[in-house]
N, C-alpha and C positions, 0 to 999 in steps of 0.2 A: 504494500500500500504506500502510495506517495504521501509524504508529509509536505504540505505546501503552505508557505507563510504568506499572508496577505500584507501588502503595503498599499494603503489607500491614500490617495493624493488630493489635497485641497490647497490651493495657493502655493504649490510646490513643496508642501510639508507633509510629513507622515502623520496621519490622523486616524481616529476611529470615531464612527458615529454610534448613536444609540437608536436601535430599531429604525435605521435609515433616515433619521431626522437630522437635516443639515444644521439645525439650530442647536443640536446637542452633540457637538464635536469636541474632541479632546486632542490636542497636539502632543505627539509623543517624541517627535524629533524633527528638527528643521532641515535635516539633510537626509533624504531617502537613500542616497548613495552610501552614506555611513551605515545605515541600517542594513543595506544589502551586503556590505563587507562583513558586518558582524554575523549575519546569518550564514554566509558562505564559510566563514572561519569556524563556525560551530557545526559544520556538516550538513547544513540545509542545501539541497541541490536545486530546488524549484521555488519560485515565488509567483504569487498572483498579484500583479501590478494593476491597480484600478485607478483610472483617471476620473475621479468623481466630478471634477469641474467639467470635464468633457461629457460625462453622462448627462449632467444637468443641462448643458448648453447645446447638446446635440452635435458637437464636433470635438475632435481630439485636441487637447490643450497641451499636455505635458510630453511632447515628443522628445524634448532634450533630456528629460530624466530617463526615459526609456533608453535612449541612445547611450547615455553615460553608463548606466548599469550594465547594458549589454556589452559595451566595449571594455569595461574595467573589471568585470567578473565573468565567471564561467557558469553562472546560474541559468537554468532553464526558465524562461520568462513567458508566462501567458499574460497577455495585455488586453484590457478592455476599458470601455468608456468613451462614448461618442463616435463609435465606428458605424458609419451609415452608407458608405459607398465602396465600390471596388478600389477606388484610388486610396481610400483610407486603409483598406486591408493591405494593399501593396506597400503603402508607406510604413505600416506597422511592422511588416516583415523586413523591409529595407532598413528600418531603424533598430533591428536586432531581436525582435520578439520571435519566439519559436512557435507559439500558438496564439491565435486570435480568439478573444472572448467576445461573443455577441449575445445580445439580449433583445433590445428593442426591435432590431431588424427582423428577428424571428416572428414577432407579433405583427408588425406593420408591413413588412415586405418579405413574406415567406418565399416568394419565387426567387428573389435576389439571394437569399440564404442558400437555396438549392443550387444556384449557379456557383456560389463560392465553394460549396462542398465538391461540386464537379471539377472546378478549376484547381483547387488547392489540395483536395483530398480530405477525408473526414478525420484524419489524424491531426490535421492542422487547425481544426475549428472546434472550439469549446463553447457549447451553448450554456449560458447562465440563465436559469429560470428562478426568478425571485417571486415568492408567494407570501401573501398575508391574508388570513381569513379566507383561504381558498380562491383568492383573486390574484391574477398575475400582475406584477408591477414592472414598469419600465422607466426609462429616463431618470436613473438615479433614485428610483423608488418614489417618484413624484406623480406618476400616472398609474391608474389601476384599470384592469379590463375584466369583464365578466366572461372569461373564457374557461370552460371546464378543464381543469388542470390535467387530468389524465388523457383526455382527448387531444389536448395540445401536445403532450409528450408522444402519443401514438403517431400523430401527424409528422412530427419531426423525426421520429425513428424511421418512419416510412420514407422520409426524404433523404435518408442516409446519415443522419446525425448519429454518432456513436460515442461522443464524449459530452457528458452533461454534469453540471453541478447545480445544486438546488439550495437556495437560502430561504429559510423561513424567517422573514423579516421580524416577526414578533419575537424571535429568539435571539436576533443578532445584537451583539454588543452589550448584552446584559448578563452573560455567563450563567444562564439558567438551564443549560443542557440542550443538546441537539433534538431535532424532531425524529426520534428513533422510529416511531410507528410509521410516519410518512415515508421515511427512507426505506424501511423494510418493504412497504407496499411497492415502491418504485422498482427496487431491485428484483422482487419476485415477478413483477409484471413485465419488466424489460431486461431479461438476463443477458442480452447481447450488448447492453450499454455499459460503458466504463463510467460508473457513477461516482461522483465526488461529493462528499458532505460538506456543508458550510453553515456556520452560524450557531452560536450558543455553547461551543465547546469549552469545558471548564478545566479538565484534568486528564491524566493518562487513562483513567478508567473509562471516560467517554470515548477516547480513541480506541481502546481495546474493544469496546462494545460495537463501535462502527466497523472496525476491522472484522469482527466476528459476524456482523450482518452481511458482509460481502462488499462493503465500500472499497473502491479501488484507489481512493484518495481522500484526504481530509484537508480543508483549508482552515487554518488557525490564525486568529488575529489578536483579539483583545487579551486572551488568556496568556499570551506571551508578553505583550506590552505591559500587562498588569502583574507580571511575575507569578502567575498562577501555575504556569508550566515553564520550566527552565529549558534553555536550548540544550544543555547537557543531558537532561532527561529525554528530550526528543531524540538526540543522537543515540543514546543507549537503547531507546525503544526501537528505533529503526534497525540497529545492528542485531538486536535480539530477534525481532519478528521477521525481518526481510531476509535473514540468512537461514531461517528454518525451512 
């Protein structure tokens, strides 16, 4: 299972939100590159880099941060936030991302997403599905759509999407535990999907449980920044579980 650390960007700084609320942000570091170095030095191999400004504005803002991290580390980077055109996708890859994370496009321009899967391959596209009270959220969790959640996943699976992460916004940033029951249903219904859990992770026990559910990855944010889980603990967890 991939341990993936989230670096969320607002105004060029490393932040975390509470339940997706831009008014409830906390700055953890003014230099995302410094955070990336720290993670890499502690054995983290992949980051989930999110341009929250870009997600809110509908266009990518933090190209330079992506480029810096890509050039100065060996981290695998999946990058999302404000990606709406093929030019955006191409530029994200050109600036060093290994995987493009898409969300709003999957809801508003599904045909375009199918084209990207065809052009770049489904191993290069990560679909982020953000949900709150069974409603799908887009644009940095500022717009909500009455789309049946599992019907939406079924459609994307049929379109060739094979990498998905799901964030229960009600769990995000409050360290209340992940949505285990929701994730279990997703994994059982879509066994061919490489599913990544996101939101609410508090401790190593949560990671163990997600691993045992069949999650192929877990995105961790606040638990690390609030020192609920140490990077040394994560390194040990990876060495123990991924070598068995």
